[in-house]
Phi, psi and omega in degrees: 000322177297328177293325185288322182293324180290330178288325186291319181301317179294328180287324173305310183291329173293322179293318179298323187282335180294313181297328183296311181296323182293312176306318183291324178296311183299321181297316187291317178296320178296319177296323179288322178291325174301313183295321185286332177288320180292327181290328186286329182283125171242155177296135178292135182280127186266150176260137180300137175237172177296327182292333184285342181289135179291131181270153177287112186270150181299144179237151181238126173268117184236135178244128178284110184258335181235151179282155179273002180297131175087357180265165177305149175306320185292333181283325178296318183293321179298317181304313184294319183299324179287341175110009179281139175235342176208170181295141183063023174278139180248131181238138170256120180243160174288143178278083179247166178296320184293323175291320176302316179299319176291328179291320182298319177298328180242033188301332178280354178253346186237167173234129186255143181239000000 
């Protein structure tokens, strides 16, 4: 009887080992198919359209007339964000809502043309 029990234990271990190796094989096959699928997919080539051409954007010319010394940190950061480095410097920027907001914030320091 002891011999029969010992024979059963190795077979149970073998049965348990088979699904693990099969699972590893299926994972490897899935990974290979995923790699093959990604290599097949290519980005569609876009044709140039009229909308893709850059349009002439409106520009704003701004001159820093007063210093940022003694002003709040956010105003100093706005001066730097607009690209000013020195007094009486003129910068030409695209006319966007964000730039307009920055100019409005420091309107007492700049002159807009």
